[in-house]
VMD Tcl script that builds the backbone (N, CA, C; Angstrom):
set m [mol new atoms 480]
animate dup $m
set s [atomselect $m all]
$s set {name element resname resid chain x y z} {
  {N N MET 1 A 129.280 40.036 63.437}
  {CA C MET 1 A 129.423 41.238 62.847}
  {C C MET 1 A 129.708 41.798 64.108}
  {N N LYS 2 A 131.078 43.341 63.198}
  {CA C LYS 2 A 131.787 43.490 64.503}
  {C C LYS 2 A 130.822 45.571 65.040}
  {N N TYR 3 A 130.947 45.589 66.377}
  {CA C TYR 3 A 131.283 46.628 66.002}
  {C C TYR 3 A 132.365 47.473 66.292}
  {N N GLN 4 A 132.248 49.618 65.916}
  {CA C GLN 4 A 133.167 49.833 66.216}
  {C C GLN 4 A 132.930 51.235 66.752}
  {N N LEU 5 A 133.259 51.889 67.942}
  {CA C LEU 5 A 133.149 53.109 68.910}
  {C C LEU 5 A 133.114 53.933 67.913}
  {N N VAL 6 A 132.154 54.706 68.282}
  {CA C VAL 6 A 132.741 55.588 67.864}
  {C C VAL 6 A 132.576 56.904 68.213}
  {N N HIS 7 A 133.286 58.351 68.130}
  {CA C HIS 7 A 133.409 59.554 69.188}
  {C C HIS 7 A 132.505 60.812 68.125}
  {N N SER 8 A 132.689 60.740 66.508}
  {CA C SER 8 A 132.629 61.628 66.049}
  {C C SER 8 A 131.806 61.707 64.567}
  {N N CYS 9 A 130.931 62.069 63.916}
  {CA C CYS 9 A 131.019 61.718 62.538}
  {C C CYS 9 A 131.944 61.252 60.929}
  {N N ASP 10 A 131.975 60.884 60.481}
  {CA C ASP 10 A 132.676 60.856 60.011}
  {C C ASP 10 A 132.197 60.178 58.746}
  {N N GLU 11 A 133.059 60.304 57.606}
  {CA C GLU 11 A 132.081 60.488 56.373}
  {C C GLU 11 A 131.331 58.964 56.068}
  {N N GLU 12 A 131.829 58.146 56.522}
  {CA C GLU 12 A 131.609 56.825 56.160}
  {C C GLU 12 A 129.492 56.994 57.266}
  {N N LEU 13 A 129.678 57.208 58.066}
  {CA C LEU 13 A 128.365 57.679 59.426}
  {C C LEU 13 A 127.214 58.709 58.421}
  {N N TYR 14 A 127.749 59.917 57.435}
  {CA C TYR 14 A 126.925 61.080 57.284}
  {C C TYR 14 A 126.569 59.766 55.955}
  {N N GLN 15 A 127.661 59.128 54.925}
  {CA C GLN 15 A 126.748 58.331 54.050}
  {C C GLN 15 A 125.611 57.323 53.907}
  {N N PHE 16 A 125.650 56.449 55.098}
  {CA C PHE 16 A 124.991 56.111 56.324}
  {C C PHE 16 A 123.763 56.222 56.116}
  {N N TYR 17 A 123.856 57.666 56.907}
  {CA C TYR 17 A 122.273 58.765 57.261}
  {C C TYR 17 A 121.983 58.815 56.488}
  {N N LEU 18 A 122.277 59.659 54.733}
  {CA C LEU 18 A 122.061 59.697 53.839}
  {C C LEU 18 A 121.021 57.810 52.952}
  {N N ARG 19 A 121.942 57.818 53.379}
  {CA C ARG 19 A 120.722 56.495 52.834}
  {C C ARG 19 A 119.957 55.883 53.158}
  {N N GLN 20 A 119.514 56.635 54.743}
  {CA C GLN 20 A 118.440 56.388 55.629}
  {C C GLN 20 A 117.267 57.178 55.394}
  {N N ARG 21 A 116.813 56.967 53.850}
  {CA C ARG 21 A 116.141 57.539 54.091}
  {C C ARG 21 A 114.176 57.776 54.239}
  {N N THR 22 A 114.211 56.579 53.907}
  {CA C THR 22 A 112.356 56.176 54.649}
  {C C THR 22 A 112.652 56.600 55.963}
  {N N TYR 23 A 113.060 56.884 57.186}
  {CA C TYR 23 A 113.714 57.488 58.592}
  {C C TYR 23 A 113.371 58.429 58.737}
  {N N PHE 24 A 114.533 59.459 58.127}
  {CA C PHE 24 A 114.741 59.926 57.517}
  {C C PHE 24 A 113.712 61.778 57.263}
  {N N SER 25 A 112.337 61.120 55.951}
  {CA C SER 25 A 112.256 61.173 55.414}
  {C C SER 25 A 110.765 61.942 56.897}
  {N N LEU 26 A 110.511 60.876 58.055}
  {CA C LEU 26 A 109.790 61.822 58.865}
  {C C LEU 26 A 110.302 63.134 58.859}
  {N N ASP 27 A 111.096 63.164 59.764}
  {CA C ASP 27 A 111.891 64.550 60.314}
  {C C ASP 27 A 112.093 65.428 58.494}
  {N N VAL 28 A 112.138 67.294 58.876}
  {CA C VAL 28 A 112.663 67.255 58.003}
  {C C VAL 28 A 114.127 67.881 57.619}
  {N N GLN 29 A 114.496 67.511 58.991}
  {CA C GLN 29 A 115.761 68.183 59.021}
  {C C GLN 29 A 116.332 67.664 57.702}
  {N N GLU 30 A 117.103 68.855 57.907}
  {CA C GLU 30 A 118.867 67.683 56.369}
  {C C GLU 30 A 119.772 67.387 57.731}
  {N N ILE 31 A 120.375 66.733 56.708}
  {CA C ILE 31 A 121.132 65.920 57.847}
  {C C ILE 31 A 122.456 66.200 56.354}
  {N N THR 32 A 123.726 67.421 57.826}
  {CA C THR 32 A 124.509 67.526 58.005}
  {C C THR 32 A 126.033 66.884 58.705}
  {N N TYR 33 A 126.912 66.781 58.599}
  {CA C TYR 33 A 127.610 66.887 59.329}
  {C C TYR 33 A 127.880 66.941 60.890}
  {N N ASP 34 A 126.974 68.294 60.802}
  {CA C ASP 34 A 126.888 68.876 62.462}
  {C C ASP 34 A 125.896 68.088 62.829}
  {N N TYR 35 A 125.098 68.679 62.269}
  {CA C TYR 35 A 123.496 67.774 62.676}
  {C C TYR 35 A 123.555 66.167 63.157}
  {N N ILE 36 A 124.756 65.711 63.112}
  {CA C ILE 36 A 124.827 64.321 63.383}
  {C C ILE 36 A 125.694 65.122 64.777}
  {N N ASN 37 A 127.099 65.355 64.580}
  {CA C ASN 37 A 126.964 65.386 65.629}
  {C C ASN 37 A 126.264 65.744 66.487}
  {N N GLN 38 A 125.821 66.727 66.951}
  {CA C GLN 38 A 124.491 67.549 67.936}
  {C C GLN 38 A 123.723 66.440 68.502}
  {N N ASP 39 A 123.259 65.571 66.903}
  {CA C ASP 39 A 122.271 64.173 67.718}
  {C C ASP 39 A 123.251 63.770 68.515}
  {N N MET 40 A 124.715 63.277 68.473}
  {CA C MET 40 A 125.594 62.739 68.273}
  {C C MET 40 A 126.089 62.747 70.780}
  {N N LEU 41 A 125.547 63.717 70.835}
  {CA C LEU 41 A 125.436 64.425 72.614}
  {C C LEU 41 A 124.217 64.131 72.736}
  {N N GLY 42 A 124.875 63.696 74.240}
  {CA C GLY 42 A 123.462 63.132 75.239}
  {C C GLY 42 A 123.339 64.586 75.866}
  {N N PRO 43 A 121.995 64.705 76.870}
  {CA C PRO 43 A 121.445 65.468 77.406}
  {C C PRO 43 A 122.208 66.104 78.384}
  {N N GLU 44 A 122.002 66.895 78.822}
  {CA C GLU 44 A 123.407 67.812 79.617}
  {C C GLU 44 A 122.890 67.682 81.047}
  {N N GLY 45 A 125.013 67.764 81.447}
  {CA C GLY 45 A 125.161 66.643 82.723}
  {C C GLY 45 A 125.337 65.885 82.520}
  {N N PHE 46 A 124.147 64.583 81.379}
  {CA C PHE 46 A 125.314 63.142 81.284}
  {C C PHE 46 A 126.192 63.357 81.402}
  {N N ASP 47 A 126.794 61.929 81.904}
  {CA C ASP 47 A 128.060 61.323 81.910}
  {C C ASP 47 A 128.765 60.755 80.752}
  {N N GLU 48 A 129.629 61.234 79.136}
  {CA C GLU 48 A 129.329 61.077 78.491}
  {C C GLU 48 A 130.372 59.679 78.404}
  {N N ARG 49 A 131.065 59.696 79.444}
  {CA C ARG 49 A 131.373 58.518 79.188}
  {C C ARG 49 A 130.249 56.272 79.883}
  {N N ASN 50 A 129.815 56.588 79.534}
  {CA C ASN 50 A 128.415 56.340 79.754}
  {C C ASN 50 A 127.409 55.993 78.806}
  {N N HIS 51 A 127.856 56.681 77.994}
  {CA C HIS 51 A 126.612 57.045 76.164}
  {C C HIS 51 A 127.571 56.182 75.398}
  {N N PHE 52 A 127.437 55.254 74.370}
  {CA C PHE 52 A 128.333 54.659 73.941}
  {C C PHE 52 A 128.030 55.042 72.152}
  {N N HIS 53 A 128.722 55.182 71.620}
  {CA C HIS 53 A 127.870 55.027 69.350}
  {C C HIS 53 A 128.763 53.737 68.608}
  {N N TYR 54 A 127.492 53.486 68.256}
  {CA C TYR 54 A 128.333 52.192 67.485}
  {C C TYR 54 A 128.350 51.982 66.471}
  {N N LYS 55 A 128.942 51.920 65.218}
  {CA C LYS 55 A 128.992 51.483 63.280}
  {C C LYS 55 A 129.364 49.573 62.737}
  {N N ILE 56 A 127.955 49.385 63.119}
  {CA C ILE 56 A 127.410 47.432 63.868}
  {C C ILE 56 A 128.395 47.375 61.843}
  {N N TYR 57 A 128.909 46.131 61.446}
  {CA C TYR 57 A 129.248 46.167 60.250}
  {C C TYR 57 A 128.959 44.353 59.995}
  {N N GLU 58 A 128.942 43.868 58.658}
  {CA C GLU 58 A 129.339 42.650 58.551}
  {C C GLU 58 A 129.987 42.453 57.144}
  {N N HIS 59 A 130.961 41.756 57.106}
  {CA C HIS 59 A 131.810 41.183 56.482}
  {C C HIS 59 A 132.481 42.426 55.752}
  {N N GLN 60 A 132.731 43.310 56.188}
  {CA C GLN 60 A 133.753 44.918 56.480}
  {C C GLN 60 A 131.620 46.447 55.592}
  {N N THR 61 A 131.533 45.755 55.723}
  {CA C THR 61 A 130.035 46.881 54.809}
  {C C THR 61 A 129.330 47.150 56.462}
  {N N MET 62 A 128.613 48.210 56.801}
  {CA C MET 62 A 128.449 49.312 57.625}
  {C C MET 62 A 127.297 49.213 56.861}
  {N N ILE 63 A 126.198 47.895 57.756}
  {CA C ILE 63 A 124.885 47.210 58.225}
  {C C ILE 63 A 124.190 48.201 59.021}
  {N N ALA 64 A 124.085 49.045 60.361}
  {CA C ALA 64 A 123.872 49.599 60.860}
  {C C ALA 64 A 124.212 50.326 62.498}
  {N N TYR 65 A 123.899 50.928 62.751}
  {CA C TYR 65 A 123.874 52.074 64.084}
  {C C TYR 65 A 123.338 52.553 65.326}
  {N N ILE 66 A 124.102 52.081 65.662}
  {CA C ILE 66 A 123.605 52.083 67.310}
  {C C ILE 66 A 123.962 53.413 68.120}
  {N N ASP 67 A 122.945 53.977 68.839}
  {CA C ASP 67 A 123.277 54.793 69.823}
  {C C ASP 67 A 123.006 54.975 70.842}
  {N N TYR 68 A 123.840 54.726 72.121}
  {CA C TYR 68 A 122.353 53.957 74.462}
  {C C TYR 68 A 123.402 55.022 75.047}
  {N N MET 69 A 122.836 54.815 76.490}
  {CA C MET 69 A 123.101 55.991 76.916}
  {C C MET 69 A 123.191 54.730 77.859}
  {N N LEU 70 A 123.974 54.512 79.677}
  {CA C LEU 70 A 123.640 53.868 80.382}
  {C C LEU 70 A 123.266 54.728 81.666}
  {N N GLY 71 A 122.437 54.169 82.176}
  {CA C GLY 71 A 122.208 55.246 83.299}
  {C C GLY 71 A 121.047 56.023 83.198}
  {N N TYR 72 A 120.095 56.024 81.969}
  {CA C TYR 72 A 119.459 57.512 81.337}
  {C C TYR 72 A 118.052 57.163 81.766}
  {N N ARG 73 A 117.370 57.205 81.772}
  {CA C ARG 73 A 115.494 56.703 80.999}
  {C C ARG 73 A 115.351 58.010 80.606}
  {N N PHE 74 A 113.485 57.208 79.949}
  {CA C PHE 74 A 112.442 58.331 80.318}
  {C C PHE 74 A 112.668 59.380 80.896}
  {N N SER 75 A 111.701 61.185 80.967}
  {CA C SER 75 A 111.359 62.213 81.812}
  {C C SER 75 A 112.423 62.374 82.071}
  {N N MET 76 A 114.497 62.675 81.069}
  {CA C MET 76 A 115.717 62.884 81.500}
  {C C MET 76 A 116.065 62.407 82.987}
  {N N LYS 77 A 115.511 61.613 83.830}
  {CA C LYS 77 A 115.440 60.794 85.125}
  {C C LYS 77 A 117.446 60.113 84.561}
  {N N HIS 78 A 117.977 60.287 85.451}
  {CA C HIS 78 A 119.447 59.560 85.557}
  {C C HIS 78 A 119.183 58.265 86.392}
  {N N ASP 79 A 118.953 57.129 86.150}
  {CA C ASP 79 A 118.467 55.845 87.007}
  {C C ASP 79 A 119.764 55.198 86.031}
  {N N GLN 80 A 120.674 54.347 87.673}
  {CA C GLN 80 A 121.380 52.873 86.783}
  {C C GLN 80 A 120.893 51.721 86.680}
  {N N SER 81 A 120.161 51.408 87.256}
  {CA C SER 81 A 119.422 50.681 85.866}
  {C C SER 81 A 118.286 50.478 84.833}
  {N N TYR 82 A 118.560 52.078 84.261}
  {CA C TYR 82 A 118.268 51.596 82.284}
  {C C TYR 82 A 119.236 51.800 81.826}
  {N N LEU 83 A 119.182 52.102 80.818}
  {CA C LEU 83 A 119.809 51.915 79.116}
  {C C LEU 83 A 118.842 51.799 78.382}
  {N N TRP 84 A 118.875 53.205 77.922}
  {CA C TRP 84 A 118.127 54.163 77.144}
  {C C TRP 84 A 119.015 53.750 75.334}
  {N N ILE 85 A 117.511 54.151 74.639}
  {CA C ILE 85 A 118.809 53.925 73.073}
  {C C ILE 85 A 118.145 55.664 71.624}
  {N N GLY 86 A 119.282 56.063 71.587}
  {CA C GLY 86 A 119.171 57.216 71.376}
  {C C GLY 86 A 118.715 57.405 70.043}
  {N N LEU 87 A 119.010 56.201 69.402}
  {CA C LEU 87 A 118.800 55.802 68.164}
  {C C LEU 87 A 119.392 54.548 67.357}
  {N N PHE 88 A 119.008 53.931 67.118}
  {CA C PHE 88 A 118.937 52.242 66.123}
  {C C PHE 88 A 118.941 52.380 64.391}
  {N N LEU 89 A 119.495 52.524 63.576}
  {CA C LEU 89 A 119.021 52.507 62.644}
  {C C LEU 89 A 120.372 51.053 61.793}
  {N N VAL 90 A 118.951 50.339 60.422}
  {CA C VAL 90 A 119.512 49.225 60.002}
  {C C VAL 90 A 119.381 49.920 59.063}
  {N N GLU 91 A 120.447 49.347 57.715}
  {CA C GLU 91 A 120.871 50.143 56.264}
  {C C GLU 91 A 119.181 49.671 55.724}
  {N N GLU 92 A 117.886 50.091 55.682}
  {CA C GLU 92 A 117.322 49.462 54.732}
  {C C GLU 92 A 117.282 49.123 53.516}
  {N N SER 93 A 118.391 48.372 52.663}
  {CA C SER 93 A 118.357 47.836 52.287}
  {C C SER 93 A 118.433 46.546 52.330}
  {N N LEU 94 A 118.671 46.311 53.697}
  {CA C LEU 94 A 118.376 44.979 54.208}
  {C C LEU 94 A 117.871 44.288 55.200}
  {N N TRP 95 A 116.390 45.685 55.293}
  {CA C TRP 95 A 115.352 44.962 56.170}
  {C C TRP 95 A 114.641 43.360 55.999}
  {N N HIS 96 A 114.629 42.723 57.063}
  {CA C HIS 96 A 113.681 42.252 56.578}
  {C C HIS 96 A 115.742 41.280 56.385}
  {N N HIS 97 A 116.288 40.944 57.127}
  {CA C HIS 97 A 117.122 40.448 56.959}
  {C C HIS 97 A 118.574 39.981 58.412}
  {N N HIS 98 A 116.940 40.562 59.515}
  {CA C HIS 98 A 117.188 40.307 60.719}
  {C C HIS 98 A 118.407 40.171 61.202}
  {N N TYR 99 A 118.767 41.794 60.903}
  {CA C TYR 99 A 120.060 42.505 61.660}
  {C C TYR 99 A 119.711 42.831 63.545}
  {N N GLY 100 A 118.811 44.100 62.400}
  {CA C GLY 100 A 117.981 44.349 63.608}
  {C C GLY 100 A 117.988 43.566 64.205}
  {N N GLN 101 A 117.447 41.983 65.076}
  {CA C GLN 101 A 116.881 41.290 65.567}
  {C C GLN 101 A 118.009 40.795 66.505}
  {N N ARG 102 A 119.118 40.570 65.573}
  {CA C ARG 102 A 120.251 39.573 65.852}
  {C C ARG 102 A 121.222 41.074 67.423}
  {N N ILE 103 A 121.239 42.360 66.515}
  {CA C ILE 103 A 121.676 43.196 66.937}
  {C C ILE 103 A 121.082 43.989 68.835}
  {N N ILE 104 A 119.390 43.979 68.332}
  {CA C ILE 104 A 119.173 44.485 69.774}
  {C C ILE 104 A 119.131 42.958 70.980}
  {N N GLN 105 A 118.930 41.749 70.666}
  {CA C GLN 105 A 118.888 40.429 70.777}
  {C C GLN 105 A 120.550 40.531 71.893}
  {N N ARG 106 A 121.686 40.893 70.984}
  {CA C ARG 106 A 123.055 40.688 71.645}
  {C C ARG 106 A 122.925 41.585 73.069}
  {N N LEU 107 A 122.197 43.262 72.553}
  {CA C LEU 107 A 122.664 44.153 73.422}
  {C C LEU 107 A 121.625 43.673 75.037}
  {N N CYS 108 A 120.303 43.288 74.362}
  {CA C CYS 108 A 119.785 42.704 75.683}
  {C C CYS 108 A 120.765 41.918 76.442}
  {N N GLN 109 A 121.141 40.789 75.237}
  {CA C GLN 109 A 121.491 40.116 76.149}
  {C C GLN 109 A 122.833 40.470 77.490}
  {N N ASN 110 A 123.762 41.153 76.574}
  {CA C ASN 110 A 124.390 41.974 76.596}
  {C C ASN 110 A 124.664 43.283 78.343}
  {N N TYR 111 A 123.388 42.949 78.840}
  {CA C TYR 111 A 122.564 43.794 79.733}
  {C C TYR 111 A 121.687 43.637 80.225}
  {N N SER 112 A 121.058 42.610 80.280}
  {CA C SER 112 A 120.496 41.421 81.306}
  {C C SER 112 A 120.062 41.985 82.453}
  {N N GLN 113 A 121.061 42.858 82.283}
  {CA C GLN 113 A 120.428 43.724 84.332}
  {C C GLN 113 A 119.814 45.221 83.948}
  {N N TYR 114 A 119.841 45.594 82.891}
  {CA C TYR 114 A 119.332 46.728 82.548}
  {C C TYR 114 A 116.936 46.384 82.476}
  {N N THR 115 A 116.774 47.510 82.220}
  {CA C THR 115 A 115.153 47.771 81.870}
  {C C THR 115 A 115.708 48.961 80.819}
  {N N ILE 116 A 115.386 48.286 79.495}
  {CA C ILE 116 A 116.182 48.845 77.851}
  {C C ILE 116 A 114.713 50.048 77.575}
  {N N GLN 117 A 114.661 51.389 76.848}
  {CA C GLN 117 A 113.419 52.177 76.823}
  {C C GLN 117 A 113.846 53.425 75.888}
  {N N LEU 118 A 113.345 53.408 74.995}
  {CA C LEU 118 A 113.587 54.118 74.080}
  {C C LEU 118 A 111.895 55.225 73.398}
  {N N ALA 119 A 112.444 56.295 72.570}
  {CA C ALA 119 A 111.448 56.835 72.001}
  {C C ALA 119 A 111.392 56.065 70.966}
  {N N CYS 120 A 110.955 56.186 69.660}
  {CA C CYS 120 A 110.468 55.984 68.639}
  {C C CYS 120 A 109.196 57.198 68.069}
  {N N LEU 121 A 109.314 57.482 66.941}
  {CA C LEU 121 A 107.797 58.469 66.322}
  {C C LEU 121 A 107.046 57.890 65.767}
  {N N SER 122 A 106.304 58.725 66.215}
  {CA C SER 122 A 105.391 58.324 66.320}
  {C C SER 122 A 104.217 57.767 64.388}
  {N N GLN 123 A 104.640 58.074 64.205}
  {CA C GLN 123 A 104.481 58.721 62.369}
  {C C GLN 123 A 105.345 57.072 62.525}
  {N N ASN 124 A 106.494 56.520 62.607}
  {CA C ASN 124 A 107.120 55.433 62.355}
  {C C ASN 124 A 106.146 54.607 62.740}
  {N N LYS 125 A 105.685 54.213 61.452}
  {CA C LYS 125 A 105.042 52.666 61.697}
  {C C LYS 125 A 105.740 50.992 61.017}
  {N N ASN 126 A 107.097 51.300 60.889}
  {CA C ASN 126 A 107.415 50.520 60.676}
  {C C ASN 126 A 108.900 50.354 61.922}
  {N N GLY 127 A 108.902 51.355 62.284}
  {CA C GLY 127 A 110.109 51.359 63.732}
  {C C GLY 127 A 108.876 50.787 65.041}
  {N N LYS 128 A 107.904 51.255 64.943}
  {CA C LYS 128 A 106.829 50.968 66.616}
  {C C LYS 128 A 106.812 49.212 66.272}
  {N N ALA 129 A 106.271 48.644 64.820}
  {CA C ALA 129 A 106.103 47.041 64.922}
  {C C ALA 129 A 107.191 46.336 64.856}
  {N N PHE 130 A 108.443 47.147 64.785}
  {CA C PHE 130 A 109.639 46.709 64.707}
  {C C PHE 130 A 110.109 45.876 66.427}
  {N N TRP 131 A 109.844 47.021 66.838}
  {CA C TRP 131 A 110.692 47.271 68.953}
  {C C TRP 131 A 108.839 46.982 69.625}
  {N N GLN 132 A 108.353 46.554 68.657}
  {CA C GLN 132 A 106.491 45.811 68.972}
  {C C GLN 132 A 107.338 44.186 69.357}
  {N N ALA 133 A 107.227 43.750 67.922}
  {CA C ALA 133 A 107.950 42.334 67.333}
  {C C ALA 133 A 108.772 41.743 68.468}
  {N N MET 134 A 109.983 42.812 68.739}
  {CA C MET 134 A 110.835 42.313 69.933}
  {C C MET 134 A 110.027 41.992 71.435}
  {N N GLY 135 A 109.489 43.076 71.734}
  {CA C GLY 135 A 108.815 42.622 72.917}
  {C C GLY 135 A 108.955 43.457 73.964}
  {N N PHE 136 A 109.029 44.727 72.960}
  {CA C PHE 136 A 108.773 46.745 73.920}
  {C C PHE 136 A 106.970 46.395 74.497}
  {N N LYS 137 A 107.276 47.066 74.917}
  {CA C LYS 137 A 105.484 48.129 75.302}
  {C C LYS 137 A 105.544 49.047 75.374}
  {N N GLU 138 A 104.539 49.348 74.894}
  {CA C GLU 138 A 104.523 51.362 74.678}
  {C C GLU 138 A 104.280 51.520 76.586}
  {N N ILE 139 A 104.507 52.561 76.965}
  {CA C ILE 139 A 104.640 53.222 78.472}
  {C C ILE 139 A 104.710 54.143 78.997}
  {N N ALA 140 A 103.926 55.531 77.256}
  {CA C ALA 140 A 104.003 56.662 77.816}
  {C C ALA 140 A 104.121 56.772 75.992}
  {N N ARG 141 A 103.560 58.267 75.931}
  {CA C ARG 141 A 104.449 59.282 74.502}
  {C C ARG 141 A 104.130 60.896 75.017}
  {N N SER 142 A 104.811 61.512 74.121}
  {CA C SER 142 A 105.603 62.192 74.690}
  {C C SER 142 A 105.271 63.070 73.640}
  {N N TYR 143 A 106.853 64.049 73.509}
  {CA C TYR 143 A 107.005 64.748 72.500}
  {C C TYR 143 A 108.848 65.618 72.444}
  {N N TRP 144 A 109.129 65.641 71.352}
  {CA C TRP 144 A 110.881 65.690 71.143}
  {C C TRP 144 A 110.173 66.449 70.043}
  {N N GLY 145 A 110.787 67.922 71.150}
  {CA C GLY 145 A 111.137 69.153 70.049}
  {C C GLY 145 A 109.479 69.260 68.887}
  {N N HIS 146 A 109.641 68.891 67.652}
  {CA C HIS 146 A 107.692 68.983 67.368}
  {C C HIS 146 A 106.874 67.564 67.345}
  {N N GLU 147 A 107.533 67.167 67.227}
  {CA C GLU 147 A 107.830 65.656 67.019}
  {C C GLU 147 A 107.042 64.906 68.102}
  {N N GLU 148 A 105.470 63.764 68.165}
  {CA C GLU 148 A 104.923 63.130 69.215}
  {C C GLU 148 A 105.884 61.477 68.720}
  {N N VAL 149 A 105.952 61.207 70.677}
  {CA C VAL 149 A 107.710 59.648 70.193}
  {C C VAL 149 A 106.142 58.869 70.640}
  {N N VAL 150 A 106.586 57.643 70.596}
  {CA C VAL 150 A 106.195 56.814 71.988}
  {C C VAL 150 A 107.109 56.097 72.990}
  {N N ILE 151 A 106.713 56.455 73.432}
  {CA C ILE 151 A 108.334 55.327 74.454}
  {C C ILE 151 A 107.313 53.959 74.553}
  {N N PHE 152 A 109.086 53.610 74.628}
  {CA C PHE 152 A 108.932 52.074 74.447}
  {C C PHE 152 A 110.201 51.166 75.793}
  {N N GLU 153 A 109.158 49.942 76.282}
  {CA C GLU 153 A 110.144 49.742 77.417}
  {C C GLU 153 A 110.046 47.870 77.301}
  {N N LYS 154 A 110.868 47.878 77.813}
  {CA C LYS 154 A 111.002 46.463 78.411}
  {C C LYS 154 A 112.202 45.976 79.326}
  {N N GLN 155 A 112.565 45.337 80.368}
  {CA C GLN 155 A 113.370 44.417 80.932}
  {C C GLN 155 A 114.500 43.076 79.450}
  {N N SER 156 A 114.897 44.415 79.864}
  {CA C SER 156 A 116.550 42.954 79.177}
  {C C SER 156 A 116.859 41.435 78.916}
  {N N MET 157 A 116.034 40.621 80.220}
  {CA C MET 157 A 116.396 40.159 81.201}
  {C C MET 157 A 115.350 39.169 80.463}
  {N N GLU 158 A 113.956 39.566 79.813}
  {CA C GLU 158 A 112.987 38.719 79.336}
  {C C GLU 158 A 113.364 38.692 78.337}
  {N N VAL 159 A 112.852 37.076 77.926}
  {CA C VAL 159 A 113.332 36.073 76.465}
  {C C VAL 159 A 112.855 36.531 75.750}
  {N N LEU 160 A 113.325 37.173 74.196}
  {CA C LEU 160 A 113.208 37.584 73.065}
  {C C LEU 160 A 112.525 36.077 71.808}
}
mol reanalyze $m
mol bondsrecalc $m
mol representation Tube
mol addrep $m
């Protein structure tokens, strides 16, 4: 797999977002370039040098997208021992091909000194099942805008 660092939405990322109908059907937000670019911004006061967005490819085809921040954790706290996954999407047509598992395993290996956290929409049954299968544990429930989310956590050094 090849990772390409990106800093803003391009046509390829926009089209990728549009294809992820199952995920985006959970939120009624219209997908636009502006929506994606706004979504790529970190929380106010967060050092964007520690915020990463990657398009992930297999055989020159974009198969996934991941957005994560080093030094950020649940409750908008800065903590250098945490990594926060802001968004992780795998091309819907490639679900059950183990790409998601391989990508998250690599993330855990590359950042083994970090505790990894993320928020998953409560109604996202596929997402919750994936994160639980990857060894993430529910630690809290909260709200992202008007949507209830489940906060998951995993010590990245734990064996997957």
